[in-house]
N, C-alpha and C positions, 0 to 999 in steps of 0.2 A: 307609554313613554318610559316609565321606570323600568319596565321589563326589557325594552330595547337597550337602554343604557347598561343594564346588568349583562345582557348578552354581549354587548360591545366590550365591556370590561373583561369578561371571561375570554372572549376571542383574543383580546390584546395580550392577556396573560399566556394563552396557549401559543401565540405567535412568538412571544418573548422566550418561552421555553424551547420552542423549536429552533429558534436562532441560537440559543445557548448550546443545544445538543449538536447542531451543525458545526458550530465553532469548535467544540471539543473534538468532534470527528475529524474536522479538517486539520487542526493544529496538532493533535496528539496521535490519533490512530494512523493517519496517513504517513506521518513521519516514521512510525514503527514499521509499517508495511514497506515503505521505501527502503529502510534499513535491511529488512529481511530479503527483499528482492535483490538488493546489491550483494548481499552475502551469497545468495544462490548463484548469481551471475559470476561471482568470483570463483566459487567452487566449480561451476561448469567450465570456466576458462581454464582452470588448473587441470581438470580431467581431460579437456580437449588437447592441451599441450602434452600430457602424458601419452594420449592415444597417438598423436602425431609423432612423438618420439619413438614409440613402439613401431609405427609404420616405417619410419626411416631405418630402424634396426632390421626389420624384416626385409626391406628392399635391399639393404646392404648385404644381408646374408644370401639373398637370392641371386644378386648380381655379383 
């Protein structure tokens, strides 16, 4: 009986630790990842606009 209760307490502590780590991951790391992805998308958009502008300049020179 006592061994089972000790096992349950240990598992309860492990579950609480897992919940804490998931909370940190969800609230902290995911926010930073989203910020980095947004920055990459901004840069890709800017590069796309420059490439499109160069294409228009090239078409203007050809025509």
